[in-house]
C-alpha positions as CSV (number, residue, x, y, z in Angstrom):
1,X,90.3,117.1,138.2
2,X,88.3,119.4,136.1
3,X,90.3,121.7,133.4
4,X,89.2,124.7,131.7
5,X,87.5,123.1,128.8
6,X,85.4,120.8,131.1
7,X,84.3,123.9,133.1
8,X,83.2,125.7,130.0
9,X,80.9,122.6,129.0
10,X,80.0,122.4,132.8
11,X,79.1,126.3,132.9
12,X,76.9,126.0,129.8
13,X,75.0,123.0,131.0
14,X,74.5,125.2,134.4
15,X,73.5,128.2,132.7
16,X,70.9,126.3,130.4
17,X,69.3,124.0,132.9
18,X,69.5,125.8,136.5
19,X,66.3,127.4,135.8
20,X,64.5,125.4,133.6
21,X,62.3,122.7,135.1
22,X,64.5,120.2,133.9
23,X,67.0,119.8,136.8
24,X,70.5,121.2,136.4
25,X,71.9,118.9,138.8
26,X,70.9,116.0,136.6
27,X,72.2,117.1,133.4
28,X,75.4,118.0,135.0
29,X,75.7,114.6,136.4
30,X,74.9,113.5,133.1
31,X,77.6,115.5,131.4
32,X,80.0,114.8,134.0
33,X,79.5,110.9,133.6
34,X,80.0,111.2,130.0
35,X,83.4,113.3,130.1
36,X,84.8,110.6,132.7
37,X,84.7,113.0,135.9
38,X,83.4,111.1,139.1
39,X,80.0,112.5,140.0
40,X,80.1,111.7,143.9
41,X,83.8,113.2,144.2
42,X,83.9,115.7,147.0
43,X,85.7,118.3,144.7
44,X,83.2,117.8,141.7
45,X,80.2,118.3,144.0
46,X,82.0,121.5,145.6
47,X,82.3,122.6,142.1
48,X,79.1,122.2,140.8
49,X,77.5,123.9,143.7
50,X,80.1,127.0,143.2
51,X,79.3,127.6,139.5
52,X,75.8,127.9,140.4
53,X,76.7,131.2,142.2
54,X,77.1,132.2,138.3
55,X,73.5,131.6,137.6
56,X,72.2,133.3,140.9
57,X,74.1,136.2,139.9
58,X,72.4,136.3,136.5
59,X,69.2,136.5,138.5
60,X,70.4,139.0,140.6
61,X,71.1,141.1,137.8
62,X,68.1,140.5,135.6
63,X,65.6,141.1,138.8
64,X,67.8,143.8,140.1
65,X,65.0,146.5,140.1
66,X,62.6,143.9,141.9
67,X,65.0,142.6,144.4
68,X,65.9,146.5,145.3
69,X,62.1,147.4,145.7
70,X,61.7,144.3,148.0
71,X,64.9,145.4,149.9
72,X,64.1,148.4,150.1
73,X,60.6,147.8,151.7
74,X,61.8,145.3,153.9
75,X,64.3,147.9,155.3
76,X,61.6,150.7,155.7
77,X,59.7,148.2,157.5
78,X,62.1,147.0,159.9
79,X,62.9,151.0,161.3
80,X,59.1,152.2,160.6
81,X,56.1,149.8,161.7
82,X,53.8,152.0,159.4
83,X,55.5,150.4,156.5
84,X,54.9,146.9,157.2
85,X,51.2,147.1,155.4
86,X,53.4,146.5,152.1
87,X,53.7,143.1,150.4
88,X,57.0,143.6,149.4
89,X,58.0,144.3,153.1
90,X,56.2,140.8,154.1
91,X,57.6,139.0,150.7
92,X,61.1,139.7,152.1
93,X,60.2,138.0,155.5
94,X,59.0,135.3,153.7
95,X,61.8,134.3,151.4
96,X,64.0,134.3,154.8
97,X,61.6,132.1,156.7
98,X,61.2,129.8,153.5
99,X,65.1,129.3,153.1
100,X,65.3,128.1,156.9
101,X,63.7,124.3,156.4
102,X,66.3,124.1,153.0
103,X,69.4,125.0,155.2
104,X,68.4,122.7,158.1
105,X,67.7,119.9,155.8
106,X,70.6,120.6,153.7
107,X,73.3,120.8,156.5
108,X,71.7,117.7,158.2
109,X,71.6,115.6,155.4
110,X,75.1,116.6,153.7
111,X,76.5,113.4,153.6
112,X,73.3,111.5,152.1
113,X,73.1,114.3,149.5
114,X,76.6,114.0,148.3
115,X,76.8,110.3,148.6
116,X,74.1,107.7,148.0
117,X,71.5,110.3,146.7
118,X,73.9,111.5,144.1
119,X,73.6,108.3,142.5
120,X,73.0,108.5,138.4
121,X,70.0,106.0,139.0
122,X,68.3,108.4,141.6
123,X,68.9,111.4,138.8
124,X,67.1,108.9,136.3
125,X,64.3,108.1,138.7
126,X,63.7,111.8,139.6
127,X,63.7,113.0,136.4
128,X,60.6,110.7,135.5
129,X,58.9,111.0,138.8
130,X,59.3,114.7,138.8
131,X,57.8,114.9,134.9
132,X,54.6,113.2,136.6
133,X,54.5,115.8,139.4
134,X,54.8,118.6,136.9
135,X,52.3,117.4,134.3
136,X,49.9,116.8,137.1
137,X,50.2,120.4,138.9
138,X,50.0,122.0,135.4
139,X,47.2,120.6,134.2
140,X,45.4,120.6,137.6
141,X,46.2,124.2,138.8
142,X,43.6,127.0,138.4
143,X,46.2,129.6,137.2
144,X,44.1,132.3,138.7
145,X,46.5,133.8,141.3
146,X,49.4,136.7,140.4
147,X,52.5,137.2,142.5
148,X,50.7,140.0,144.3
149,X,48.1,137.4,145.7
150,X,50.9,135.1,147.4
151,X,51.0,134.4,151.2
152,X,53.3,133.3,154.0
153,X,51.8,129.8,153.5
154,X,52.5,129.9,149.9
155,X,56.2,131.0,150.1
156,X,57.0,128.6,152.8
157,X,55.6,125.6,150.6
158,X,56.9,126.7,147.5
159,X,60.6,127.2,149.3
160,X,60.4,124.1,151.0
161,X,59.9,122.1,148.2
162,X,63.4,122.9,147.3
163,X,64.3,120.0,149.8
164,X,62.8,117.4,146.9
165,X,65.6,118.8,144.5
166,X,68.1,118.5,147.0
167,X,67.4,114.6,148.4
168,X,66.5,113.7,144.6
169,X,68.8,115.0,141.8
170,X,67.1,115.0,138.8
171,X,63.5,116.2,140.7
172,X,64.8,119.9,139.7
173,X,64.9,122.8,142.2
174,X,62.6,125.0,139.6
175,X,60.6,122.1,138.6
176,X,59.7,121.6,142.3
177,X,58.9,125.2,143.1
178,X,57.2,125.9,139.9
179,X,54.9,122.8,140.3
180,X,53.9,123.7,144.1
181,X,53.4,127.2,143.0
182,X,50.8,125.9,140.4
183,X,49.2,123.6,142.7
184,X,48.7,126.5,145.1
185,X,46.6,128.2,142.1
186,X,49.4,130.7,140.9
187,X,49.6,131.2,137.0
188,X,52.7,130.1,135.4
189,X,54.7,133.3,135.1
190,X,54.0,134.1,139.1
191,X,55.3,130.5,139.8
192,X,58.3,131.0,137.7
193,X,59.5,134.3,139.3
194,X,58.7,133.1,142.5
195,X,61.0,130.2,142.0
196,X,63.6,132.6,141.1
197,X,63.3,134.9,143.8
198,X,63.0,131.8,146.5
199,X,66.1,130.3,145.0
200,X,68.5,133.2,145.7
201,X,69.4,132.5,149.1
202,X,69.5,129.0,149.0
203,X,71.9,128.7,146.0
204,X,73.9,131.5,146.9
205,X,74.4,129.9,150.5
206,X,75.3,126.5,149.0
207,X,77.8,127.9,146.5
208,X,79.5,129.8,149.1
209,X,79.4,126.9,151.8
210,X,81.2,124.6,149.0
211,X,83.6,127.0,147.9
212,X,86.6,126.1,150.5
213,X,85.5,122.5,149.9
214,X,86.3,123.1,146.1
215,X,89.1,124.7,146.5
216,X,90.9,122.6,149.3
217,X,89.7,119.6,147.4
218,X,92.0,119.9,144.5
219,X,89.9,122.2,142.0
220,X,91.9,124.9,140.4
221,X,90.6,128.6,140.8
222,X,91.1,128.9,137.0
223,X,88.3,126.5,135.9
224,X,86.1,127.6,139.1
225,X,86.2,131.0,137.6
226,X,85.8,130.2,134.0
227,X,82.8,128.0,134.8
228,X,81.0,130.5,136.9
229,X,81.3,133.3,134.4
230,X,80.2,131.0,131.4
231,X,77.1,130.1,133.9
232,X,76.5,133.5,134.3
233,X,76.3,134.4,130.9
234,X,74.1,131.5,129.8
235,X,71.8,131.7,132.7
236,X,70.9,135.1,132.1
237,X,70.0,134.7,128.6
238,X,67.7,131.3,129.9
239,X,65.6,133.4,132.5
240,X,64.8,135.9,130.0
241,X,63.6,133.2,127.2
242,X,61.8,131.0,130.1
243,X,59.6,134.2,131.1
244,X,58.7,134.7,127.6
245,X,58.2,131.1,127.1
246,X,55.5,130.2,130.1
247,X,53.6,133.4,129.5
248,X,52.5,131.6,126.4
249,X,53.1,128.0,127.0
250,X,52.2,125.0,129.1
251,X,55.0,123.2,130.8
252,X,54.4,120.0,128.5
253,X,57.6,120.4,126.0
254,X,59.6,120.1,129.4
255,X,57.9,117.1,130.7
256,X,58.4,115.2,127.3
257,X,62.0,116.1,127.5
258,X,62.5,115.0,131.1
259,X,60.8,111.7,130.7
260,X,63.1,111.2,127.3
261,X,66.4,112.2,129.2
262,X,65.1,109.9,132.2
263,X,64.6,107.2,129.9
264,X,67.7,107.6,127.9
265,X,69.9,107.8,131.4
266,X,68.2,104.3,132.1
267,X,69.3,102.9,129.3
268,X,72.7,104.1,129.4
269,X,73.4,103.0,133.0
270,X,71.9,99.7,132.2
271,X,73.9,99.2,129.1
272,X,77.1,100.2,131.1
273,X,77.8,103.2,129.2
274,X,77.8,105.4,131.9
275,X,78.7,104.7,135.6
276,X,76.3,105.6,138.0
């Protein structure tokens, strides 16, 4: 099904694109299509979900100090009401609350997500449609609010926007969350960091949920392990680069790139070079 060499390539693609607002799912499906791997096969869908855990592990390592601070504050607030004023305590609950809609929709629409919506036609359209949303959010956003200025409403709206990426692969989970963050007036760095934090439970849960399916559908453990490890290393470097980039630049370059990839994909599909 998927050999070690293909796993390395897919791990690189996953690590490079999971947290950049360019759609990791879209790029993985394009790469799978070019390598002749059936994008809607149950084992392939499971494989791509599992190697995302490598990218999430990179987030856990990169933001380890922040995560420990938030979890510690949340734990102190659970046992001591006097500690519940702290923003980190509240944020811990917000991450949990914001994950619920994603889980509900993900489970309810699983067959749809892994079936008709897995088409590369959907990916191409979502890449372009998501680009328009991102461009408008970056242009119209006030970029005034920092991470400490966020509220439960912000977390719920940003977290729930991940549903767009589930239903329309190509839209981009990070692109959707960052765009909503910008629409809410967050600065680019705050929107990017919240995208990371709010994605941890959803992506980790998806990977663990799909692990039995991936193994049971015939994907060997070795390619899974290799793809996940490569994803981790590449994603760690991508996170560091992205945070430096958004501190100094707009999202315009990502918008242009996404539109170019979407148009290219439409062309390849139309010419029959790729099978949807």
